[in-house]
C-alpha positions in Angstrom: 15.1 -11.0 14.9 12.7 -9.0 17.0 10.5 -6.6 15.0 7.2 -4.8 15.8 4.8 -4.4 12.9 1.8 -2.1 12.9 -0.6 -0.8 10.3 -2.8 2.2 10.7 -6.4 1.3 11.1 -7.7 4.8 10.7 -9.1 3.9 7.3 -9.6 0.6 5.5 -6.9 -0.2 3.0 -8.1 -2.6 0.3 -5.9 -5.5 -0.4 -4.1 -5.4 -3.8 -1.0 -7.0 -5.3 0.9 -3.9 -4.4 -0.2 -4.1 -0.7 0.7 -7.8 -0.6 4.2 -6.9 -1.8 4.5 -4.1 0.8 3.4 -6.5 3.6 5.9 -9.1 2.4 8.6 -6.5 2.6 7.5 -5.4 6.1 7.4 -9.0 7.4 10.4 -10.3 5.6 12.7 -12.6 7.6 9.8 -13.4 10.0 7.0 -15.9 10.2 4.7 -13.3 8.7 5.6 -14.4 5.2 5.1 -17.8 3.6 8.8 -18.6 3.3 9.2 -17.9 7.0 6.4 -20.1 8.3 5.6 -22.8 5.8 7.7 -25.4 7.7 5.6 -24.8 10.7 2.4 -25.7 8.9 1.0 -22.3 8.0 -0.7 -21.9 4.7 -1.3 -18.5 3.0 -5.0 -17.6 3.3 -7.5 -14.7 3.4 -10.1 -13.7 5.9 -13.3 -11.8 5.3 -13.6 -9.9 8.5 -17.3 -9.2 8.0 -18.3 -12.8 7.9 -15.4 -14.8 9.4 -15.0 -16.9 6.3 -11.5 -17.9 5.3 -10.0 -19.1 2.0 -6.7 -20.7 1.2 -4.7 -18.8 -1.3 -5.3 -20.3 -4.8 -4.2 -19.6 -8.3 -7.0 -18.5 -10.8 -7.3 -22.2 -11.9 -8.1 -23.3 -8.4 -4.7 -24.9 -7.4 -3.6 -24.1 -3.9 -0.9 -21.4 -4.1 2.3 -21.4 -1.9 2.1 -17.7 -1.4 -0.7 -15.0 -1.3 -2.4 -14.8 -4.7 -5.6 -12.7 -5.2 -6.7 -14.2 -8.5 -8.2 -17.3 -6.9 -10.5 -15.5 -4.5 -14.3 -15.8 -4.9 -15.7 -13.2 -7.3 -17.8 -11.7 -4.5 -14.7 -10.5 -2.7 -13.2 -8.9 -5.9 -13.7 -5.1 -6.1 -11.8 -4.6 -9.4 -10.0 -6.6 -12.1 -7.6 -5.4 -14.8 -8.1 -5.9 -18.5 -6.5 -9.4 -18.3 -9.0 -10.5 -15.6 -6.4 -10.4 -12.8 -7.6 -9.1 -9.4 -6.4 -5.5 -8.8 -8.3 -4.9 -5.5 -10.5 -6.8 -3.2 -13.2 -5.5 -0.9 -11.8 -3.7 2.1 -12.9 -6.3 4.8 -10.5 -9.0 3.4 -7.1 -9.4 4.9 -4.1 -11.6 4.2 -2.9 -14.1 6.7 -2.5 -17.8 7.2 -4.4 -20.9 8.2 -2.9 -23.6 10.5 -4.9 -26.2 12.3 -8.2 -24.7 11.1 -7.4 -21.3 12.7 -6.7 -18.0 10.9 -3.6 -16.1 11.9 -2.9 -12.5 10.9 0.6 -11.9 9.6 1.6 -10.5 13.0 0.1 -13.5 14.8 1.9 -15.9 12.5 5.2 -14.1 12.9 4.9 -14.4 16.7 3.8 -18.1 16.6 6.6 -19.1 14.2 9.2 -17.4 16.4 8.4 -19.8 19.3 
């Protein structure tokens, strides 16, 4: 399947569970989602574009998650939580992607790499 995926960069869009769902829909059936690239060694992760720091996706209890989960991110990256303590929004410099071999891949980069 050959798809081109673009996001408008005109204004920052803060990562939220809703945006993660939208990204998963956009990248479905490609290596831009966990189920499409896990077998190639990609692990869901997040990148703070302002610092270059990366974090593997984790559940709130610290266990590594097999998909993108916001609840395990460091509190300094969280912009808003709901009444139950779940992350609603993270700061706008954080993006979802994948780690493989110590390198961060955006969803688009992972989709391209997994296709080869």
